[in-house]
PDB file of N, CA, C and O in Angstrom:
ATOM      1  N   MET A   1      -1.596  -6.010   9.469  1.00  0.00           N
ATOM      2  CA  MET A   1      -2.553  -6.222   8.385  1.00  0.00           C
ATOM      3  C   MET A   1      -1.646  -7.038   7.512  1.00  0.00           C
ATOM      4  O   MET A   1      -0.466  -6.776   7.279  1.00  0.00           O
ATOM      5  N   THR A   2      -2.344  -8.077   7.049  1.00  0.00           N
ATOM      6  CA  THR A   2      -1.450  -9.169   5.553  1.00  0.00           C
ATOM      7  C   THR A   2      -1.849  -8.524   4.553  1.00  0.00           C
ATOM      8  O   THR A   2      -2.821  -7.770   4.592  1.00  0.00           O
ATOM      9  N   VAL A   3      -1.094  -8.756   3.458  1.00  0.00           N
ATOM     10  CA  VAL A   3      -1.580  -8.538   2.087  1.00  0.00           C
ATOM     11  C   VAL A   3      -3.158  -9.046   1.716  1.00  0.00           C
ATOM     12  O   VAL A   3      -3.990  -8.435   1.045  1.00  0.00           O
ATOM     13  N   GLN A   4      -3.284 -10.315   2.351  1.00  0.00           N
ATOM     14  CA  GLN A   4      -4.354 -10.830   2.002  1.00  0.00           C
ATOM     15  C   GLN A   4      -5.778 -10.105   2.838  1.00  0.00           C
ATOM     16  O   GLN A   4      -6.897 -10.156   2.329  1.00  0.00           O
ATOM     17  N   GLU A   5      -5.575  -9.603   3.856  1.00  0.00           N
ATOM     18  CA  GLU A   5      -6.270  -8.658   4.421  1.00  0.00           C
ATOM     19  C   GLU A   5      -6.700  -7.333   3.738  1.00  0.00           C
ATOM     20  O   GLU A   5      -7.834  -6.877   3.596  1.00  0.00           O
ATOM     21  N   ILE A   6      -5.670  -6.904   3.406  1.00  0.00           N
ATOM     22  CA  ILE A   6      -5.982  -5.769   2.632  1.00  0.00           C
ATOM     23  C   ILE A   6      -6.611  -5.847   1.272  1.00  0.00           C
ATOM     24  O   ILE A   6      -7.156  -4.857   0.783  1.00  0.00           O
ATOM     25  N   GLN A   7      -6.532  -7.299   0.490  1.00  0.00           N
ATOM     26  CA  GLN A   7      -7.211  -7.326  -0.474  1.00  0.00           C
ATOM     27  C   GLN A   7      -8.623  -7.700  -0.036  1.00  0.00           C
ATOM     28  O   GLN A   7      -9.555  -7.295  -0.731  1.00  0.00           O
ATOM     29  N   GLN A   8      -8.868  -8.420   1.030  1.00  0.00           N
ATOM     30  CA  GLN A   8      -9.968  -8.927   1.534  1.00  0.00           C
ATOM     31  C   GLN A   8     -10.867  -7.758   1.898  1.00  0.00           C
ATOM     32  O   GLN A   8     -12.091  -7.859   1.807  1.00  0.00           O
ATOM     33  N   ASP A   9     -10.241  -6.604   2.328  1.00  0.00           N
ATOM     34  CA  ASP A   9     -11.032  -5.424   2.732  1.00  0.00           C
ATOM     35  C   ASP A   9     -11.604  -4.515   1.687  1.00  0.00           C
ATOM     36  O   ASP A   9     -12.158  -3.422   1.803  1.00  0.00           O
ATOM     37  N   ARG A  10     -11.298  -5.331   0.519  1.00  0.00           N
ATOM     38  CA  ARG A  10     -11.437  -4.406  -0.764  1.00  0.00           C
ATOM     39  C   ARG A  10     -10.893  -3.101  -1.278  1.00  0.00           C
ATOM     40  O   ARG A  10     -11.199  -2.501  -2.309  1.00  0.00           O
ATOM     41  N   LEU A  11      -9.830  -2.717  -0.136  1.00  0.00           N
ATOM     42  CA  LEU A  11      -8.879  -1.583  -0.606  1.00  0.00           C
ATOM     43  C   LEU A  11      -8.636  -1.819  -1.990  1.00  0.00           C
ATOM     44  O   LEU A  11      -8.735  -0.824  -2.708  1.00  0.00           O
ATOM     45  N   THR A  12      -8.315  -2.999  -2.584  1.00  0.00           N
ATOM     46  CA  THR A  12      -7.740  -3.227  -3.883  1.00  0.00           C
ATOM     47  C   THR A  12      -8.117  -4.897  -4.126  1.00  0.00           C
ATOM     48  O   THR A  12      -8.219  -5.741  -3.236  1.00  0.00           O
ATOM     49  N   THR A  13      -8.277  -5.088  -5.478  1.00  0.00           N
ATOM     50  CA  THR A  13      -8.428  -6.716  -5.610  1.00  0.00           C
ATOM     51  C   THR A  13      -7.239  -7.099  -6.305  1.00  0.00           C
ATOM     52  O   THR A  13      -7.087  -8.249  -6.719  1.00  0.00           O
ATOM     53  N   GLU A  14      -6.187  -5.984  -6.490  1.00  0.00           N
ATOM     54  CA  GLU A  14      -4.835  -6.326  -7.263  1.00  0.00           C
ATOM     55  C   GLU A  14      -4.005  -7.444  -6.298  1.00  0.00           C
ATOM     56  O   GLU A  14      -4.171  -7.469  -5.078  1.00  0.00           O
ATOM     57  N   ASP A  15      -3.144  -8.313  -6.967  1.00  0.00           N
ATOM     58  CA  ASP A  15      -1.962  -8.777  -6.259  1.00  0.00           C
ATOM     59  C   ASP A  15      -0.982  -7.828  -5.668  1.00  0.00           C
ATOM     60  O   ASP A  15      -0.262  -7.079  -6.330  1.00  0.00           O
ATOM     61  N   LEU A  16      -1.010  -7.925  -4.238  1.00  0.00           N
ATOM     62  CA  LEU A  16      -0.212  -6.792  -3.795  1.00  0.00           C
ATOM     63  C   LEU A  16       1.414  -7.392  -3.486  1.00  0.00           C
ATOM     64  O   LEU A  16       2.273  -6.704  -2.933  1.00  0.00           O
ATOM     65  N   SER A  17       1.637  -8.848  -3.977  1.00  0.00           N
ATOM     66  CA  SER A  17       2.721  -9.331  -3.441  1.00  0.00           C
ATOM     67  C   SER A  17       4.019  -8.796  -4.085  1.00  0.00           C
ATOM     68  O   SER A  17       5.121  -8.922  -3.551  1.00  0.00           O
ATOM     69  N   PRO A  18       3.815  -8.215  -5.223  1.00  0.00           N
ATOM     70  CA  PRO A  18       4.909  -7.519  -5.989  1.00  0.00           C
ATOM     71  C   PRO A  18       5.587  -6.244  -5.205  1.00  0.00           C
ATOM     72  O   PRO A  18       6.712  -5.770  -5.366  1.00  0.00           O
ATOM     73  N   TYR A  19       4.680  -5.894  -4.422  1.00  0.00           N
ATOM     74  CA  TYR A  19       4.716  -4.382  -3.735  1.00  0.00           C
ATOM     75  C   TYR A  19       5.322  -4.601  -2.143  1.00  0.00           C
ATOM     76  O   TYR A  19       5.751  -3.671  -1.459  1.00  0.00           O
ATOM     77  N   GLU A  20       5.261  -6.068  -1.694  1.00  0.00           N
ATOM     78  CA  GLU A  20       5.712  -6.274  -0.401  1.00  0.00           C
ATOM     79  C   GLU A  20       6.726  -5.445   0.347  1.00  0.00           C
ATOM     80  O   GLU A  20       7.758  -5.296  -0.309  1.00  0.00           O
ATOM     81  N   GLY A  21       6.731  -4.969   1.315  1.00  0.00           N
ATOM     82  CA  GLY A  21       7.874  -4.063   2.077  1.00  0.00           C
ATOM     83  C   GLY A  21       7.869  -2.462   1.323  1.00  0.00           C
ATOM     84  O   GLY A  21       8.789  -1.654   1.451  1.00  0.00           O
ATOM     85  N   THR A  22       6.907  -2.287   0.709  1.00  0.00           N
ATOM     86  CA  THR A  22       6.785  -0.759   0.091  1.00  0.00           C
ATOM     87  C   THR A  22       5.352  -0.116   0.446  1.00  0.00           C
ATOM     88  O   THR A  22       4.475  -0.858   0.889  1.00  0.00           O
ATOM     89  N   TRP A  23       5.161   0.955   0.297  1.00  0.00           N
ATOM     90  CA  TRP A  23       4.100   1.795   0.511  1.00  0.00           C
ATOM     91  C   TRP A  23       3.432   1.881  -1.058  1.00  0.00           C
ATOM     92  O   TRP A  23       4.114   2.000  -2.076  1.00  0.00           O
ATOM     93  N   VAL A  24       2.020   1.798  -1.023  1.00  0.00           N
ATOM     94  CA  VAL A  24       1.366   1.846  -2.499  1.00  0.00           C
ATOM     95  C   VAL A  24       0.130   3.232  -2.135  1.00  0.00           C
ATOM     96  O   VAL A  24      -0.435   3.542  -1.087  1.00  0.00           O
ATOM     97  N   ALA A  25       0.074   3.796  -3.484  1.00  0.00           N
ATOM     98  CA  ALA A  25      -0.891   4.669  -3.371  1.00  0.00           C
ATOM     99  C   ALA A  25      -2.341   3.931  -3.973  1.00  0.00           C
ATOM    100  O   ALA A  25      -2.330   3.198  -4.961  1.00  0.00           O
ATOM    101  N   VAL A  26      -3.489   4.241  -3.247  1.00  0.00           N
ATOM    102  CA  VAL A  26      -4.647   3.299  -3.953  1.00  0.00           C
ATOM    103  C   VAL A  26      -5.585   4.181  -4.414  1.00  0.00           C
ATOM    104  O   VAL A  26      -5.861   5.025  -3.562  1.00  0.00           O
ATOM    105  N   ARG A  27      -6.245   4.314  -5.565  1.00  0.00           N
ATOM    106  CA  ARG A  27      -7.427   4.872  -6.013  1.00  0.00           C
ATOM    107  C   ARG A  27      -8.170   4.063  -6.833  1.00  0.00           C
ATOM    108  O   ARG A  27      -7.723   3.481  -7.821  1.00  0.00           O
ATOM    109  N   ASP A  28      -9.439   4.013  -6.385  1.00  0.00           N
ATOM    110  CA  ASP A  28     -10.425   3.424  -6.789  1.00  0.00           C
ATOM    111  C   ASP A  28     -10.251   1.999  -7.364  1.00  0.00           C
ATOM    112  O   ASP A  28     -10.634   1.430  -8.386  1.00  0.00           O
ATOM    113  N   GLY A  29      -9.414   1.613  -6.132  1.00  0.00           N
ATOM    114  CA  GLY A  29      -9.265  -0.038  -6.374  1.00  0.00           C
ATOM    115  C   GLY A  29      -8.173  -0.119  -6.884  1.00  0.00           C
ATOM    116  O   GLY A  29      -7.944  -1.312  -7.083  1.00  0.00           O
ATOM    117  N   LYS A  30      -7.195   0.626  -7.277  1.00  0.00           N
ATOM    118  CA  LYS A  30      -6.009   0.282  -8.461  1.00  0.00           C
ATOM    119  C   LYS A  30      -5.022   0.933  -7.356  1.00  0.00           C
ATOM    120  O   LYS A  30      -5.337   1.741  -6.482  1.00  0.00           O
ATOM    121  N   VAL A  31      -3.756   0.379  -7.615  1.00  0.00           N
ATOM    122  CA  VAL A  31      -2.513   0.802  -7.088  1.00  0.00           C
ATOM    123  C   VAL A  31      -2.008   1.700  -8.372  1.00  0.00           C
ATOM    124  O   VAL A  31      -1.792   1.296  -9.514  1.00  0.00           O
ATOM    125  N   VAL A  32      -1.878   3.076  -7.837  1.00  0.00           N
ATOM    126  CA  VAL A  32      -1.185   3.857  -8.955  1.00  0.00           C
ATOM    127  C   VAL A  32      -0.076   4.470  -8.817  1.00  0.00           C
ATOM    128  O   VAL A  32       0.263   5.334  -9.625  1.00  0.00           O
ATOM    129  N   ALA A  33       0.785   4.077  -7.616  1.00  0.00           N
ATOM    130  CA  ALA A  33       2.130   4.539  -7.327  1.00  0.00           C
ATOM    131  C   ALA A  33       2.668   3.418  -6.192  1.00  0.00           C
ATOM    132  O   ALA A  33       1.980   2.590  -5.594  1.00  0.00           O
ATOM    133  N   SER A  34       4.084   3.650  -6.088  1.00  0.00           N
ATOM    134  CA  SER A  34       4.428   2.935  -5.239  1.00  0.00           C
ATOM    135  C   SER A  34       5.843   3.408  -4.599  1.00  0.00           C
ATOM    136  O   SER A  34       6.481   3.953  -5.500  1.00  0.00           O
ATOM    137  N   ALA A  35       6.530   3.405  -3.458  1.00  0.00           N
ATOM    138  CA  ALA A  35       7.818   3.869  -2.943  1.00  0.00           C
ATOM    139  C   ALA A  35       8.224   3.126  -1.936  1.00  0.00           C
ATOM    140  O   ALA A  35       7.576   2.202  -1.443  1.00  0.00           O
ATOM    141  N   LEU A  36       9.283   3.490  -1.602  1.00  0.00           N
ATOM    142  CA  LEU A  36       9.896   2.832  -0.381  1.00  0.00           C
ATOM    143  C   LEU A  36       9.576   3.681   1.059  1.00  0.00           C
ATOM    144  O   LEU A  36       9.909   3.137   2.111  1.00  0.00           O
ATOM    145  N   ASP A  37       9.140   4.578   1.084  1.00  0.00           N
ATOM    146  CA  ASP A  37       8.460   5.421   2.190  1.00  0.00           C
ATOM    147  C   ASP A  37       7.234   6.191   1.848  1.00  0.00           C
ATOM    148  O   ASP A  37       6.851   6.469   0.712  1.00  0.00           O
ATOM    149  N   ALA A  38       6.627   6.521   3.053  1.00  0.00           N
ATOM    150  CA  ALA A  38       5.207   7.242   2.484  1.00  0.00           C
ATOM    151  C   ALA A  38       5.608   8.712   2.311  1.00  0.00           C
ATOM    152  O   ALA A  38       4.674   9.329   1.798  1.00  0.00           O
ATOM    153  N   ARG A  39       6.561   9.407   2.534  1.00  0.00           N
ATOM    154  CA  ARG A  39       6.831  10.569   2.231  1.00  0.00           C
ATOM    155  C   ARG A  39       7.315  10.865   0.766  1.00  0.00           C
ATOM    156  O   ARG A  39       7.090  11.925   0.182  1.00  0.00           O
ATOM    157  N   GLU A  40       7.970   9.859   0.272  1.00  0.00           N
ATOM    158  CA  GLU A  40       8.474   9.803  -1.111  1.00  0.00           C
ATOM    159  C   GLU A  40       7.249   9.522  -1.993  1.00  0.00           C
ATOM    160  O   GLU A  40       7.194   9.843  -3.181  1.00  0.00           O
ATOM    161  N   LEU A  41       6.305   8.919  -1.343  1.00  0.00           N
ATOM    162  CA  LEU A  41       5.017   8.273  -2.341  1.00  0.00           C
ATOM    163  C   LEU A  41       4.126   9.696  -2.272  1.00  0.00           C
ATOM    164  O   LEU A  41       3.525  10.111  -3.262  1.00  0.00           O
ATOM    165  N   ARG A  42       4.118  10.313  -1.122  1.00  0.00           N
ATOM    166  CA  ARG A  42       3.203  11.408  -1.118  1.00  0.00           C
ATOM    167  C   ARG A  42       3.488  12.561  -2.227  1.00  0.00           C
ATOM    168  O   ARG A  42       2.674  13.068  -2.999  1.00  0.00           O
ATOM    169  N   ASP A  43       4.954  12.847  -2.079  1.00  0.00           N
ATOM    170  CA  ASP A  43       5.439  13.708  -3.123  1.00  0.00           C
ATOM    171  C   ASP A  43       5.475  13.283  -4.449  1.00  0.00           C
ATOM    172  O   ASP A  43       5.858  14.084  -5.301  1.00  0.00           O
ATOM    173  N   ARG A  44       5.187  12.314  -4.721  1.00  0.00           N
ATOM    174  CA  ARG A  44       5.055  12.139  -6.329  1.00  0.00           C
ATOM    175  C   ARG A  44       4.028  12.818  -6.981  1.00  0.00           C
ATOM    176  O   ARG A  44       2.947  12.983  -6.416  1.00  0.00           O
ATOM    177  N   PRO A  45       4.274  13.290  -8.267  1.00  0.00           N
ATOM    178  CA  PRO A  45       3.144  14.051  -8.890  1.00  0.00           C
ATOM    179  C   PRO A  45       1.844  13.326  -9.264  1.00  0.00           C
ATOM    180  O   PRO A  45       0.739  13.852  -9.396  1.00  0.00           O
ATOM    181  N   ASP A  46       2.223  11.773  -9.442  1.00  0.00           N
ATOM    182  CA  ASP A  46       1.146  11.001  -9.947  1.00  0.00           C
ATOM    183  C   ASP A  46      -0.145  10.388  -8.847  1.00  0.00           C
ATOM    184  O   ASP A  46      -1.118   9.664  -9.055  1.00  0.00           O
ATOM    185  N   VAL A  47       0.399  11.081  -7.589  1.00  0.00           N
ATOM    186  CA  VAL A  47      -0.263  11.002  -6.356  1.00  0.00           C
ATOM    187  C   VAL A  47      -1.392  11.717  -6.108  1.00  0.00           C
ATOM    188  O   VAL A  47      -1.100  12.913  -6.116  1.00  0.00           O
ATOM    189  N   HIS A  48      -2.377  11.566  -5.923  1.00  0.00           N
ATOM    190  CA  HIS A  48      -3.353  12.550  -5.557  1.00  0.00           C
ATOM    191  C   HIS A  48      -3.761  12.578  -4.079  1.00  0.00           C
ATOM    192  O   HIS A  48      -3.885  11.551  -3.412  1.00  0.00           O
ATOM    193  N   GLU A  49      -3.972  13.871  -3.588  1.00  0.00           N
ATOM    194  CA  GLU A  49      -4.142  14.219  -2.287  1.00  0.00           C
ATOM    195  C   GLU A  49      -5.184  13.073  -1.715  1.00  0.00           C
ATOM    196  O   GLU A  49      -4.765  12.543  -0.687  1.00  0.00           O
ATOM    197  N   ASP A  50      -6.164  12.701  -2.074  1.00  0.00           N
ATOM    198  CA  ASP A  50      -7.030  11.849  -1.691  1.00  0.00           C
ATOM    199  C   ASP A  50      -6.767  10.327  -1.803  1.00  0.00           C
ATOM    200  O   ASP A  50      -7.537   9.536  -1.258  1.00  0.00           O
ATOM    201  N   ASP A  51      -5.801   9.954  -2.431  1.00  0.00           N
ATOM    202  CA  ASP A  51      -5.404   8.616  -2.637  1.00  0.00           C
ATOM    203  C   ASP A  51      -5.124   7.862  -1.325  1.00  0.00           C
ATOM    204  O   ASP A  51      -4.455   8.516  -0.525  1.00  0.00           O
ATOM    205  N   LEU A  52      -5.419   6.872  -1.007  1.00  0.00           N
ATOM    206  CA  LEU A  52      -5.141   6.074   0.132  1.00  0.00           C
ATOM    207  C   LEU A  52      -3.837   5.451   0.120  1.00  0.00           C
ATOM    208  O   LEU A  52      -3.485   4.623  -0.721  1.00  0.00           O
ATOM    209  N   LEU A  53      -2.982   5.963   1.282  1.00  0.00           N
ATOM    210  CA  LEU A  53      -1.627   5.362   1.136  1.00  0.00           C
ATOM    211  C   LEU A  53      -1.749   4.097   2.218  1.00  0.00           C
ATOM    212  O   LEU A  53      -2.475   4.159   3.210  1.00  0.00           O
ATOM    213  N   VAL A  54      -0.822   2.791   1.835  1.00  0.00           N
ATOM    214  CA  VAL A  54      -1.008   1.712   2.404  1.00  0.00           C
ATOM    215  C   VAL A  54       0.369   1.061   2.466  1.00  0.00           C
ATOM    216  O   VAL A  54       1.058   0.951   1.451  1.00  0.00           O
ATOM    217  N   LEU A  55       0.777   0.618   3.694  1.00  0.00           N
ATOM    218  CA  LEU A  55       2.283   0.042   3.796  1.00  0.00           C
ATOM    219  C   LEU A  55       1.749  -1.520   3.432  1.00  0.00           C
ATOM    220  O   LEU A  55       0.866  -2.057   4.101  1.00  0.00           O
ATOM    221  N   VAL A  56       2.246  -2.018   2.559  1.00  0.00           N
ATOM    222  CA  VAL A  56       2.253  -3.431   2.233  1.00  0.00           C
ATOM    223  C   VAL A  56       3.114  -4.190   2.847  1.00  0.00           C
ATOM    224  O   VAL A  56       4.273  -4.152   2.433  1.00  0.00           O
ATOM    225  N   PRO A  57       2.794  -5.040   3.944  1.00  0.00           N
ATOM    226  CA  PRO A  57       3.980  -5.988   4.878  1.00  0.00           C
ATOM    227  C   PRO A  57       4.547  -7.002   4.067  1.00  0.00           C
ATOM    228  O   PRO A  57       4.033  -7.471   3.052  1.00  0.00           O
ATOM    229  N   THR A  58       5.590  -7.301   4.549  1.00  0.00           N
ATOM    230  CA  THR A  58       6.114  -8.502   4.114  1.00  0.00           C
ATOM    231  C   THR A  58       5.767  -9.734   4.890  1.00  0.00           C
ATOM    232  O   THR A  58       5.355  -9.602   6.042  1.00  0.00           O
ATOM    233  N   ARG A  59       5.927 -11.178   4.238  1.00  0.00           N
ATOM    234  CA  ARG A  59       5.241 -12.298   4.684  1.00  0.00           C
ATOM    235  C   ARG A  59       5.854 -12.799   6.074  1.00  0.00           C
ATOM    236  O   ARG A  59       5.348 -13.710   6.730  1.00  0.00           O
ATOM    237  N   GLY A  60       7.067 -12.056   6.463  1.00  0.00           N
ATOM    238  CA  GLY A  60       7.298 -12.326   7.927  1.00  0.00           C
ATOM    239  C   GLY A  60       6.868 -11.329   8.889  1.00  0.00           C
ATOM    240  O   GLY A  60       6.957 -11.508  10.104  1.00  0.00           O
ATOM    241  N   ALA A  61       6.361 -10.191   8.305  1.00  0.00           N
ATOM    242  CA  ALA A  61       6.115  -9.027   9.218  1.00  0.00           C
ATOM    243  C   ALA A  61       4.968  -9.375  10.322  1.00  0.00           C
ATOM    244  O   ALA A  61       3.877  -9.865  10.030  1.00  0.00           O
ATOM    245  N   GLY A  62       5.433  -9.011  11.757  1.00  0.00           N
ATOM    246  CA  GLY A  62       4.571  -9.328  12.500  1.00  0.00           C
ATOM    247  C   GLY A  62       3.652  -8.155  13.185  1.00  0.00           C
ATOM    248  O   GLY A  62       3.960  -7.096  12.639  1.00  0.00           O
ATOM    249  N   THR A  63       2.959  -8.013  13.863  1.00  0.00           N
ATOM    250  CA  THR A  63       2.105  -6.876  14.558  1.00  0.00           C
ATOM    251  C   THR A  63       2.921  -6.420  15.593  1.00  0.00           C
ATOM    252  O   THR A  63       3.457  -7.161  16.417  1.00  0.00           O
ATOM    253  N   PHE A  64       3.044  -4.923  15.550  1.00  0.00           N
ATOM    254  CA  PHE A  64       3.636  -4.196  16.609  1.00  0.00           C
ATOM    255  C   PHE A  64       2.901  -3.139  17.395  1.00  0.00           C
ATOM    256  O   PHE A  64       2.478  -2.198  16.724  1.00  0.00           O
ATOM    257  N   LEU A  65       2.711  -3.122  18.460  1.00  0.00           N
ATOM    258  CA  LEU A  65       2.202  -2.090  19.525  1.00  0.00           C
ATOM    259  C   LEU A  65       3.067  -1.317  19.952  1.00  0.00           C
ATOM    260  O   LEU A  65       4.023  -1.807  20.552  1.00  0.00           O
ATOM    261  N   LEU A  66       2.983   0.064  19.772  1.00  0.00           N
ATOM    262  CA  LEU A  66       3.991   1.051  20.353  1.00  0.00           C
ATOM    263  C   LEU A  66       3.113   1.894  21.741  1.00  0.00           C
ATOM    264  O   LEU A  66       3.689   2.756  22.404  1.00  0.00           O
TER     265      LEU A  66
END
């Protein structure tokens, strides 16, 4: 999923390019926090349990299937 696809899916209308390569917590369409990994993000006190956590890909990131 690219930054543009995340924005087009209406997860958020914010510009996510400053967050490329990091995880963000999205609440009500707004980025409320960011961190380098999902665990660190989830452990932040300003992140709610029902916030959506999204990895913002870098421009050169491809799709990998495991």
